[in-house]
C-alpha positions, 0 to 999 in steps of 0.5 A, spaced: 493 516 478 490 522 478 482 523 480 480 526 474 482 520 470 478 515 474 471 513 472 465 515 477 465 507 480 473 508 481 472 514 485 466 511 489 470 505 491 476 509 492 472 514 497 469 508 500 476 505 501 478 511 504 472 512 509 472 505 511 480 505 513 479 512 516 474 509 521 478 503 522 484 508 524 480 512 528 477 507 532 483 503 534 483 500 541 489 498 545 490 491 546 486 488 552 481 494 551 474 493 548 473 495 541 467 500 540 465 497 534 462 490 534 465 484 532 460 483 526 461 490 524 469 489 524 468 483 520 463 487 515 468 492 514 474 487 512 469 484 507 467 490 504 474 492 503 476 486 500 470 487 495 473 494 494 480 491 492 477 486 488 473 491 484 478 496 483 483 491 481 478 488 475 477 495 473 484 497 473 485 491 469 480 492 464 482 499 463 489 496 461 493 499 467 494 493 472 495 495 479 501 494 482 498 496 489 500 491 495 500 492 502 506 495 505 509 496 512 509 503 515 517 502 515 518 499 509 521 504 504 517 507 498 519 504 491 521 511 488 526 511 493 533 510 491 539 507 496 546 509 494 551 505 497 557 510 499 562 505 499 562 501 493 568 504 490 572 501 497 569 494 496 570 494 489 578 495 490 578 490 496 574 484 492 576 485 485 582 486 481 585 493 481 585 496 474 592 498 475 595 491 474 
């Protein structure tokens, strides 16, 4: 959905979510090293992101456009991608009866 079609509150929530996730990404620390943010700050960021997600879901449902957003793994295919099997014809000939007889 384009930014122009969102309410002011939805745009604010989207920007807050973007900033918080950018902070989390930019302050990522390898396992075993001390994180620059305190544990309290990290928990507060998680709580804020949960509240933002809940409110975004409420606003989307109230506007009649239920959210289909969900967390995704980085290597998970996008829903718009289409997987085409190139050997379906050969598999069909082996598995099923032939059209000739």
